C-alpha positions in Angstrom: 50.5 153.2 28.5 48.5 153.1 25.2 47.0 156.5 26.0 50.4 158.0 26.6 51.7 156.6 23.4 48.6 157.9 21.6 49.1 161.4 23.1 52.8 161.5 22.1 52.1 160.3 18.6 49.3 163.0 18.2 51.7 165.7 19.3 54.4 164.6 17.0 52.1 164.8 14.0 50.5 168.1 15.1 53.7 170.1 15.0 54.6 169.5 11.4 51.0 170.2 10.4 51.3 173.7 11.8 54.4 174.5 9.7 53.6 174.6 6.0 56.1 174.2 3.1 57.1 177.4 1.4 55.4 178.1 -1.9 57.3 176.9 -5.0 59.4 179.6 -6.6 59.3 181.9 -3.5 62.4 184.2 -3.2 63.3 183.2 0.3 65.6 186.2 0.7 62.6 188.5 0.2 59.8 186.7 2.1 58.8 186.6 5.7 57.1 183.7 7.5 54.8 184.7 10.3 53.8 181.9 12.8 50.7 183.3 14.5 48.3 182.1 17.1 46.0 181.1 14.2 48.5 179.5 11.9 51.2 180.5 9.4 51.2 183.5 7.0 53.8 183.9 4.3 54.4 187.3 2.8 56.4 188.0 -0.4 58.1 191.4 0.1 57.9 193.8 -2.9 61.5 194.9 -3.1 60.8 196.0 -6.7 58.4 198.8 -5.5 59.3 199.4 -1.8 63.0 198.3 -1.3 63.6 200.4 1.9 60.3 199.2 3.5 61.0 195.6 2.6 64.5 195.8 4.1 63.1 197.4 7.3 60.7 194.5 7.8 63.5 191.9 7.2 65.7 193.8 9.6 63.0 193.9 12.3 62.2 190.2 11.8 65.9 189.4 12.2 66.1 191.6 15.4 63.2 189.6 16.9 61.2 192.8 17.1 58.0 191.2 15.7 57.9 188.2 18.0 54.9 188.0 20.3 53.5 191.2 18.8 49.6 191.4 18.6 47.4 192.2 15.7 46.2 195.2 17.7 43.8 196.6 15.1 41.6 194.2 13.1 38.6 195.6 11.2 36.4 193.0 9.5 36.2 193.6 5.8 39.1 196.1 5.9 42.5 195.0 7.3 44.5 193.5 10.2 47.3 195.7 11.6 50.4 194.6 13.6 54.0 195.5 14.0 54.2 197.6 17.2 56.9 195.7 19.0 57.6 198.6 21.3 54.2 199.3 23.0 52.2 196.4 21.6 49.1 198.7 21.1 49.7 200.6 17.9 51.3 203.6 19.3 55.0 202.6 18.9 57.7 202.1 16.3 61.2 200.7 16.3 64.5 202.2 17.3 65.2 203.0 13.6 64.2 206.2 11.9 60.9 206.6 10.0 61.0 205.8 6.3 60.3 208.0 3.3 57.2 206.9 1.4 57.6 204.5 -1.5 54.2 204.9 -3.2 53.5 202.9 -6.3 50.6 202.3 -8.7 50.0 198.8 -7.2 46.4 198.8 -5.8 45.4 197.8 -2.3 43.3 194.6 -2.7 42.8 191.4 -0.7 46.1 190.0 0.5 48.1 193.2 -0.1 50.4 194.2 2.7 50.8 198.0 3.3 52.9 200.0 5.7 51.0 201.8 8.5 51.9 205.3 9.2 50.9 208.4 11.1 49.7 211.7 9.4 52.9 212.3 7.4 53.4 210.1 4.3 57.0 209.7 5.5 56.2 208.3 9.0 56.1 204.5 8.3 58.4 202.7 10.7 57.6 199.1 11.8 53.8 198.6 11.6 52.1 197.0 8.7 48.6 195.8 7.7 47.1 193.1 5.6 44.0 193.9 3.6 41.0 191.6 3.9 39.4 193.1 0.8 39.8 195.8 -1.8 40.8 199.1 -0.2 41.3 201.4 -3.3 40.9 204.5 -1.1 44.5 203.8 0.2 46.0 203.7 -3.3 48.8 206.2 -3.7 48.6 207.2 0.0 50.3 204.2 1.6 53.3 202.1 0.7 52.6 198.6 -0.7 55.3 196.4 0.8 54.1 192.9 0.0 51.6 190.2 -0.8 50.3 187.3 1.2 51.2 184.2 -0.9 50.1 181.7 1.7 47.8 181.9 4.7 45.0 184.3 3.8 42.7 181.8 5.4 44.8 182.3 8.6 44.4 186.1 8.3 40.7 185.7 7.9 40.6 183.8 11.3 42.2 186.6 13.3 40.1 187.9 16.1 38.4 191.1 15.0 37.2 194.2 16.8 33.5 194.4 17.7 31.2 195.4 14.8 30.8 199.2 14.7 34.2 199.8 16.4 35.7 202.9 14.7 39.1 202.2 16.2 39.3 198.6 15.3 41.1 197.9 18.6 41.0 194.2 19.6 40.7 193.0 23.1 42.9 189.9 23.8 44.2 189.9 20.2 45.9 187.2 18.3 49.6 187.5 18.0 52.6 187.0 15.7 54.4 184.4 17.8 57.5 184.3 15.6 58.5 186.2 12.4 61.4 185.1 10.3 62.9 185.9 6.9 62.3 182.7 5.0 65.9 182.2 4.0 66.9 182.2 7.8 64.6 179.3 8.7 66.7 176.2 9.5 
């Protein structure tokens, strides 16, 4: 009986430890909360420099498109990419049309979130990536859509592709279990 009580008590305290309070001063209307297999990541969306891309991410979060989607491409020292809720492998987008580039002078550095795209600058759709480190070679070529404001330690723990992998493809990747606009969380 005591063991069962101990187990129940441990589970009750483990659940709140997983969910973190939102950072003070965060604009909940323009932030997403990612509950992943490694913990929680909170991203402030940059509506000031990429309003259409930020709206798309919020729309897809509200559609449930990002739930259970893997971090399919994770390259140590570079970035972690996710957001293919169609094919789950980096080859798909959403049902919505591609977006026109919203390039800015904001540099790609640790914690910056950018929109992934194909060859055309105007081909971003649903996928995004989080930089592990400075990536200045992306400046002015990809849309900056946000900043990680909490949970970079979680991003650092994501399963990475094997060293030397040019594709960055991860076998049995970590996932975004649930993605929500912060203001929608009850």
